[in-house]
N, C-alpha and C positions, 0 to 999 in steps of 0.2 A: 597042455595048452592051447587055449583058443585061440581064434582068429587075430592076427595083430593088424592095427590100424592107425594108420598113421594121418596125423593132422597137426596144424598149427596149436601151441599152447594156448592155455586161458588162464586168465589169473587164478583161478581155483587151483590150477597145477603146480605152482611156483614151489610149494613146499616136498612136493612129490619129487618133482624135479632136481630139488638138491639132497634127496635122498638117494636117488638113482646115480647121480652124480658122484658123490661121495663111498658109495658102495663100489662102483666103479673102477673108481683109481687109489680106492682105500689102499691095495698091494701093489701099484704099478711103480717099478723101480725109477720112472722117469718122472713122476709125480712130484709135486711138493704139496699137494694137497690143497690147493688153491682153485679147484677149478669150480667147487660150488661159490666162490667169492666171485670169481671173474664173471659166472653167468649173471648173478646178481646185479653185480655193478655195471654189467653190460645194458640190461635191463632199465637199471636205474639212470645210467646216463644218456638213453636213448639210441645207443648203437646196436641193440639187438636187432638187426637187418630181418633176421627169420630166425623162429625157434619152432621146432618141430619136435612132437613126443609120438612115440610107440606105446600104443595102449593096448593090452591083451583083453578089453572088456570089464576088466575087474580094477585093474591098476595100471601107473604107468610103469612103463619096464625100460625105455630108452628115449633119448633126449638128442638133438642136435642142435647148435648154436651155429650161426653164420653174422659176421659182423664187418664193418666197411676196415679196408687197410688203405693206406697212403704208400703210393711208390714214389721214388725220388723221381722217376723222369715225368711225372704228372700224370701218367695215366690213369684215366677215370674209369669208375664203375668196378672195382676190383675188391675183393671181399673175400675174409678169412673163414674159414669152416675148423670150427672146433669151440671147446669140447663136444666129441660125440661119447657119450657113454650108454654102457647096455648093463642093465644088471650082471652081474658075475654067472649066477646059475643059470643065464637065459644066452650068454655068449655062445657066438660058433653055432646059430641058429638061422643065420639070415638076417636078423633085425637090422644091423649093423649096416649092411647092405642096401636094403630097402629104405633107411631111413637117409643114407649117402643118393640114394639114386633119387629119391624124393627131393633131396634138398637141392642138387644137380638142376633137376628139371623146374622149380620153381626159381631158381635166381636166374635161369635160362629165360624164363617168362617174365621176368621182373625186369631184365636188360642188363643183366652182369656183362660184364666182359671177361670176367676170369676170375678164379679162386685159387689162395693160396690154402697151404696146409703143413703141420708138422706132423709127419707119422711116418709109419712103416713102408718104405716103397715098395717090397713085396706085395703088400695090402692094400694099398690105394691105387697103384697101378692099374688094377683090374677095373677103376673108374676114369681111367685115360689121365691120371696126374703123372708127371713126370718133376725129375730135376731139370733145372735148366740153370746152369752157371753164370746166366744174365742176371738173373734175379737171386738177390741175396737178402737173408736174414741173419745175422750176427747172434752167435752164440751156440747153437746147436751144430753136430755133424750135418754140412752141407747135403748130404744125400738124402736127409729127411726132411729136409723144407722142398715142396714141390708144388707147381702150378698145373692148373688145368685153363687153358686158353676156350672159353665160351663163345667169343666173337670177336674178329678182328684178328690185331698182330700180338705177338707176345710182348710182352713190358720189358723194359731192364732197368735194373736199379737197386738202390736197398727199399725193403717193406719194412712201414709200421703200423704194428698193430693197433686198436683203439686202446686207449689210456687203462681200461679194465684188466688187461695184460701186463700192466707194469712194468 
């Protein structure tokens, strides 16, 4: 594997991002197969605040999307991270970690107050994410819904993702 470069998506990347997302979630028990559609709709709706790709010099091997969320307490500048996808053959090689670190850094530079996500607490805690019972997202087991405060105070209330998440 050649060196990995993390960069913002470009229009020519859209199809390849879809291939990566579909492959990454094909066998995931928590997936309903909607990840490609979510990314495409976020882009179409103008809700794709940040879209980064990991590239190995020949092809895109990973992707992360960040989109705005609304919190019922009115807290501004909060975002949802996900989906994040790495080609299955290249998982567990640090590509996801590099995408996460870059996404958090880029969102900090854009003035984000915080980021929420759904995911494995054992994995995402290494980036500073934690479950906060004051911040709720109905549906999945609460411990999988986590937040990272980037600046200011932690919000409280119900979180609503962009319409693409349906």
